[in-house]
C-alpha positions in Angstrom: -29.3 25.5 -3.0 -30.0 25.9 0.6 -29.6 23.4 3.6 -32.4 22.1 5.7 -31.5 21.8 9.7 -33.5 19.2 11.6 -32.8 17.2 14.8 -32.9 13.9 16.1 -32.0 12.2 19.4 -29.6 9.6 20.2 -29.9 6.4 22.2 -28.6 8.2 25.3 -31.1 11.1 25.0 -28.9 13.7 23.4 -30.4 16.2 20.7 -28.3 16.2 17.6 -28.4 18.8 15.0 -28.0 17.5 11.1 -28.1 19.3 7.7 -29.2 18.1 4.3 -28.6 19.6 0.9 -28.8 18.4 -2.7 -29.9 15.5 -4.3 -28.9 11.9 -5.1 -27.0 9.0 -3.4 -26.3 10.0 0.3 -22.9 11.3 1.6 -22.5 11.9 5.2 -19.9 14.0 6.5 -18.3 13.1 9.8 -16.3 15.7 11.7 -15.8 15.3 15.5 -14.3 18.4 17.3 -16.0 21.8 16.2 -18.6 22.5 13.6 -21.4 24.7 13.7 -24.1 23.6 10.8 -25.3 27.3 10.3 -22.2 29.3 10.4 -20.1 27.0 8.2 -22.8 27.1 5.5 -22.6 31.3 5.7 -18.9 31.1 5.5 -17.7 28.2 4.1 -20.9 27.2 1.5 -18.6 26.9 -1.4 -16.5 24.2 0.5 -19.4 21.8 0.4 -21.8 23.0 -2.5 -19.4 20.6 -5.0 -20.4 17.5 -2.9 -24.2 18.6 -3.0 -24.1 18.6 -6.8 -24.2 14.7 -7.0 -25.4 13.7 -3.9 -27.6 14.2 -0.7 -24.8 15.8 1.6 -25.5 15.1 5.1 -23.6 17.2 7.8 -24.3 17.0 11.5 -23.1 18.7 14.7 -22.0 16.3 17.3 -22.8 16.4 21.2 -21.9 19.5 22.6 -21.0 21.3 19.3 -22.9 23.7 17.3 -26.6 23.4 17.4 -26.6 20.3 19.1 -26.9 20.1 22.8 -24.3 21.5 24.5 -24.9 20.3 28.2 -23.1 17.0 27.9 -20.2 15.1 29.9 -19.4 12.0 27.6 -17.3 12.4 24.2 -16.2 8.8 24.0 -15.7 7.1 20.8 -18.8 5.3 21.8 -20.7 8.4 22.3 -19.5 9.7 18.8 -20.7 6.6 17.5 -24.1 6.9 19.0 -24.5 10.5 17.6 -23.7 8.8 13.7 -26.2 6.2 14.3 -28.9 8.6 15.2 -28.5 10.8 12.2 -28.4 8.1 9.6 -31.5 6.2 11.3 -33.2 9.6 11.5 -32.8 9.8 7.8 -33.7 6.2 7.1 -30.5 5.9 5.1 -30.5 2.2 4.0 -26.9 2.9 2.7 -24.5 5.7 2.6 -21.0 6.9 1.6 -19.1 8.4 4.6 -16.8 11.2 4.3 -14.8 11.6 7.6 -12.3 14.4 8.5 -9.5 14.3 11.3 -11.2 13.1 14.4 -14.2 12.0 12.7 -12.2 8.8 11.0 -12.1 6.9 14.2 -15.8 7.4 14.4 -16.6 6.6 10.8 -14.6 3.3 11.1 -16.1 2.3 14.1 -19.3 2.8 12.7 -18.4 1.2 9.2 -17.3 -2.2 11.2 -20.5 -2.2 13.5 -22.8 -1.6 10.4 -21.1 -2.9 7.2 -24.5 -3.2 5.4 -25.3 0.4 5.7 -21.8 1.8 4.5 -21.3 1.4 0.9 -18.1 3.5 0.6 -15.7 5.1 3.2 -13.3 8.3 2.6 -10.8 9.1 5.1 -9.2 12.9 4.9 -6.3 13.7 7.2 -7.5 10.7 9.8 -5.7 8.5 12.2 -6.4 5.2 13.8 -4.8 6.5 16.8 -2.6 9.5 18.1 0.4 8.5 19.7 1.1 11.4 21.8 0.4 9.8 25.1 3.1 7.5 24.5 6.2 9.7 25.1 6.8 12.6 27.7 7.3 15.0 25.1 3.7 14.3 23.5 2.3 14.6 27.1 3.8 18.1 27.6 2.6 18.9 24.5 -1.2 17.8 25.4 -1.0 19.7 28.8 -0.1 23.0 27.0 -2.9 22.3 24.3 -5.4 21.8 27.0 -4.3 24.6 29.1 -4.4 26.8 26.0 -8.0 25.7 25.3 -9.2 26.4 28.5 -8.1 29.7 28.8 -8.4 31.2 25.5 -11.0 29.1 23.4 -14.7 31.2 24.2 -12.7 34.6 24.8 -13.2 37.6 22.4 -9.8 38.1 21.7 -8.9 35.5 19.0 -5.3 35.2 19.6 -5.8 31.5 21.2 -7.8 30.4 18.2 -5.3 32.1 15.9 -2.8 29.5 17.2 -5.4 26.5 16.5 -6.0 28.3 12.9 -2.2 28.2 12.6 -2.0 24.4 13.4 -4.8 23.4 11.1 -4.0 25.7 8.5 -0.6 26.8 8.6 -0.7 28.0 4.4 -4.5 29.4 4.6 -5.5 31.9 2.3 -5.6 35.3 4.7 -9.6 35.7 3.7 -10.5 32.1 5.6 -8.3 32.8 8.6 -11.1 35.2 10.5 -13.8 32.7 9.4 -11.8 29.8 11.1 -11.0 31.8 14.5 -14.7 32.5 14.7 -15.9 29.0 13.8 -13.8 28.0 16.8 -15.4 30.5 19.1 -19.0 29.7 18.2 -18.6 26.0 18.0 -18.6 25.3 21.4 -17.3 26.3 24.8 -13.8 26.2 26.1 -14.9 23.1 28.5 -16.4 21.1 25.9 -13.3 21.7 23.2 -11.1 20.5 26.0 -13.0 17.4 27.1 -13.3 16.6 23.3 -10.0 17.0 22.6 -8.8 14.9 25.7 -11.1 12.1 24.7 -10.1 12.1 21.2 -6.6 11.3 22.9 -8.0 7.9 23.8 -9.3 6.5 20.4 -7.8 3.8 19.1 -9.5 1.7 16.4 -6.4 0.1 14.8 -7.6 -3.4 15.7 -10.7 -2.8 13.6 -8.7 -1.4 10.2 -8.5 -5.3 9.0 -12.4 -5.8 9.2 -13.3 -3.1 7.2 -14.7 -4.8 3.9 -16.1 -1.7 2.0 -14.5 0.2 -0.9 -11.8 2.8 1.3 -10.1 5.7 0.2 -7.6 7.6 2.2 -6.5 11.2 1.6 -3.6 12.7 3.2 -1.5 15.6 3.1 1.9 14.9 2.6 3.1 17.8 4.8 0.3 17.8 7.1 1.3 19.6 10.7 -1.6 18.4 12.6 -1.9 14.6 11.9 1.2 13.6 10.2 1.3 11.6 7.1 2.4 8.5 8.6 -1.1 8.0 10.2 -2.7 8.1 6.9 -0.2 5.8 5.5 -0.9 3.5 8.4 -4.7 3.6 7.5 -4.1 2.6 4.1 -1.7 0.0 5.2 -3.9 -1.9 7.4 -7.5 -1.7 5.9 -7.9 -4.3 3.1 -7.8 -3.1 -0.4 -7.6 0.8 0.7 -6.2 3.1 -1.7 -4.2 6.0 -0.6 -3.8 9.5 -2.5 -1.3 11.7 -1.0 -1.8 15.5 -1.6 0.6 18.1 -1.3 0.6 20.7 1.1 0.7 21.5 5.0 -2.9 22.5 5.8 -4.9 19.9 7.7 -8.2 21.2 7.1 -9.2 21.8 3.2 -11.5 24.3 2.2 -12.4 26.2 -1.3 -9.5 28.5 -2.4 -6.9 25.7 -0.9 -4.5 25.1 -4.0 -5.5 21.3 -3.4 -9.1 21.6 -3.1 -10.0 21.1 -6.7 -7.8 17.9 -6.9 -9.4 16.8 -3.4 -12.8 17.4 -5.0 -12.2 15.6 -8.0 -10.7 12.5 -6.5 -13.6 12.1 -4.1 -16.1 12.3 -6.8 -14.2 10.1 -9.0 -14.3 7.0 -6.0 -18.2 7.9 -5.2 -18.8 7.8 -9.1 -17.4 4.2 -9.4 -20.4 2.9 -7.5 -22.9 4.4 -9.7 -21.2 2.6 -13.1 -23.0 -0.5 -13.9 -20.6 -3.2 -13.3 -20.6 -6.4 -15.3 -21.0 -9.6 -13.2 -17.8 -11.4 -12.6 -16.7 -14.8 -10.7 -15.2 -14.1 -7.5 -11.6 -13.5 -7.0 -10.6 -17.0 -5.6 -8.8 -16.7 -2.1 -5.3 -18.1 -2.0 -5.1 -21.6 -0.8 -4.5 -22.1 3.1 -1.0 -23.3 2.9 0.3 -20.7 0.8 3.4 -18.7 2.0 4.1 -15.2 1.4 7.3 -13.5 2.5 5.9 -9.8 2.8 8.4 -6.7 2.4 7.7 -3.2 3.6 9.8 0.1 3.1 9.3 3.2 4.7 11.3 6.4 3.8 12.9 8.3 6.5 11.4 11.6 7.2 9.8 12.5 4.1 7.3 14.7 5.3 10.4 16.6 7.2 12.1 16.7 3.3 9.3 17.9 1.5 9.0 20.6 4.0 12.6 21.5 3.3 12.8 20.9 0.0 9.5 22.0 -1.4 6.8 19.7 -2.8 8.4 19.4 -6.4 11.8 18.3 -4.8 10.1 16.0 -2.4 7.9 14.5 -5.1 11.3 13.8 -7.1 12.7 11.9 -4.1 9.9 9.7 -3.8 9.9 9.0 -7.5 13.7 7.7 -6.9 12.5 5.7 -4.0 9.7 3.8 -6.5 12.3 3.4 -9.4 14.8 1.5 -6.8 12.4 -0.4 -5.1 10.7 -1.5 -8.3 13.9 -2.2 -10.1 15.1 -4.7 -6.9 11.4 -6.2 -7.3 11.6 -7.0 -11.2 15.3 -8.5 -10.6 14.2 -10.7 -7.3 10.8 -12.1 -8.5 8.8 -9.9 -6.2 5.3 -8.2 -6.8 4.4 -4.8 -5.8 0.9 -5.0 -4.0 0.3 -1.4 -2.8 2.1 2.0 -2.6 1.8 3.6 0.8 2.7 7.0 0.3 6.2 7.1 1.2 6.9 3.2 0.8 6.0 0.1 -1.2 4.4 -3.3 0.2 5.5 -6.0 -2.0 4.9 -10.1 -1.8 7.6 -12.7 -2.8 7.3 -16.5 -3.3 10.3 -17.1 -0.9 12.1 -15.6 2.1 15.7 -15.8 0.3 14.2 -13.8 -2.9 12.6 -11.2 -0.3 16.0 -10.9 1.6 17.9 -10.2 -1.7 15.5 -7.7 -2.7 15.9 -6.2 0.6 19.8 -6.1 0.4 19.4 -4.8 -3.3 17.3 -1.8 -2.3 19.7 -0.8 0.8 22.7 -1.2 -1.6 21.3 1.0 -4.3 20.1 3.6 -1.8 23.5 3.8 -0.4 25.2 4.6 -3.8 22.5 7.0 -4.5 23.5 8.6 -1.0 27.5 8.8 -2.0 26.1 10.7 -5.3 23.6 12.9 -3.7 24.7 13.7 0.0 22.8 16.8 0.3 19.6 15.1 -0.2 19.8 11.9 1.9 17.2 9.2 0.9 17.3 6.7 3.5 14.5 3.5 4.3 13.6 1.4 6.8 12.6 -2.4 5.7 10.6 -5.0 7.4 9.9 -8.3 6.4 7.4 -11.4 7.5 6.5 -14.7 6.2 3.2 -16.0 6.7 -0.2 -17.3 5.4 -2.1 -13.8 4.6 -5.6 -13.5 3.0 -5.5 -12.7 -0.7 -8.6 -11.3 -2.3 -8.3 -9.0 -5.4 -5.0 -8.7 -5.7 -4.5 -7.5 -2.1 -3.0 -9.1 1.0 -4.4 -8.7 4.3 -4.4 -10.1 8.0 -1.8 -10.9 10.9 1.2 -11.6 8.8 0.4 -8.2 6.8 0.3 -6.5 10.0 3.4 -8.0 11.8 5.4 -6.8 8.6 4.4 -3.4 8.8 5.1 -3.3 12.6 8.5 -4.5 12.1 9.2 -1.9 9.3 8.0 0.9 11.8 10.5 -0.6 14.3 13.5 -0.5 12.0 15.9 2.2 11.8 16.8 4.1 8.5 19.1 1.6 6.5 18.2 -1.0 8.8 16.8 -4.5 7.3 14.5 -6.6 10.3 13.2 -9.8 10.1 11.5 -12.1 12.6 12.4 -15.7 13.3 10.1 -17.4 10.7 12.2 -15.3 7.7 15.4 -16.3 9.4 14.5 -20.1 9.5 13.1 -20.2 5.7 16.4 -18.6 4.7 18.4 -20.7 6.5 21.7 -22.0 4.8 21.3 -19.2 2.0 24.2 -17.3 3.4 22.5 -14.1 4.8 24.3 -12.7 7.8 21.7 -11.9 10.3 22.2 -10.4 13.9 20.2 -11.3 16.9 18.4 -8.1 18.2 16.4 -10.3 20.9 12.5 -10.1 21.6 11.0 -6.8 20.8 7.6 -5.6 21.8 5.7 -4.4 19.0 2.3 -2.3 19.4 -0.7 -4.4 18.8 0.9 -7.5 19.4 0.8 -9.4 22.8 3.8 -11.3 22.8 7.5 -9.9 22.0 8.8 -10.7 18.7 12.3 -11.7 18.3 13.9 -9.6 15.6 17.1 -10.0 13.5 19.0 -7.5 11.5 20.0 -8.4 8.1 23.5 -7.2 7.3 23.6 -6.0 4.0 26.8 -3.8 3.6 30.0 -5.3 1.4 
């Protein structure tokens, strides 16, 4: 099995290198920061061959990277999409699946929304819609440090600087892989291009595009990922309609052959892709819910699940997650709620009435408080957010503005809090719930501030 390297040109005249190997339905690997088709094939070949067994595997070096044109200045998201468009067009792929890693996520998402007829399935590993580093002073200081580190040491023969990035991407890497990964950084691009690509990626924000994705989507994320936190993957799964989330154990952001989770990763990807090849019996489309069907949507989110997993270990972390799931599901059953999906370290649920949703949220927090008294050494605390509205219902999933606002309200809550907007308060009026007015709060992605209320649940 040998790869073939070819070249194509983007609409703005940049020459892009791409490689193909294997036979079968096309699978395009999308990765944005540093790649090198030839060096990767020489050193990490066993990481790609499993995907070429049943597919025509397509990989490419983006602009300024690897074997593609290096003399470029534009590393914007629009430019990255042009690179992907050029490769798919050059191969005349009518329809293909896409496997995006890390920074390739926003590129694949933008392409899938722009060309939905050409993407059959979308797999997002270690990806994000937006990196929030620019939002805080601490984050901006981290960016300045990393930028300086890249510019001073990326292309030098001494690998100490690149070793630092290897530690970020693969803190638990097999010692055999570390020198390969160090060298891949050096040969992939210049320090100037690496810094420019890194800086551009911080501007990527495809959050608004997530609800527009209509194709089957699989989100895979390491629970202890030290480069892109698990919260970023959970957000993708929560906001992409009908997306599935598969948490993997471990801290490595990059995943290659030899990683303890690599076999599981390959199996999950292949099973997801194989679904498209199975014959499907025709069935009547699932009818959408009536336009006047009001749902009260509830999100839970565990506090510091990633930190707990790193401190206690994967097995103990999974045990805590199971305890959360049991408490939430017991409350849902008692209050007539329906679980919509698991979001990795939380659950999304729907209720036919606001009062039942509030009763469920209070039951969850009280059960968690009782558990904390029994296990003070292993704190399990959860934030809960609710919203009511008329989401779109398709294939037993909910999406739309009502769902997005519920998720944002949950994200704003503190551990142990239950937050609701005015609509939930009004729907539950007269039911003897105690709510404290927190005032109008600006929530990311919503133009107007939202008035929030805290539900008092302690006895």
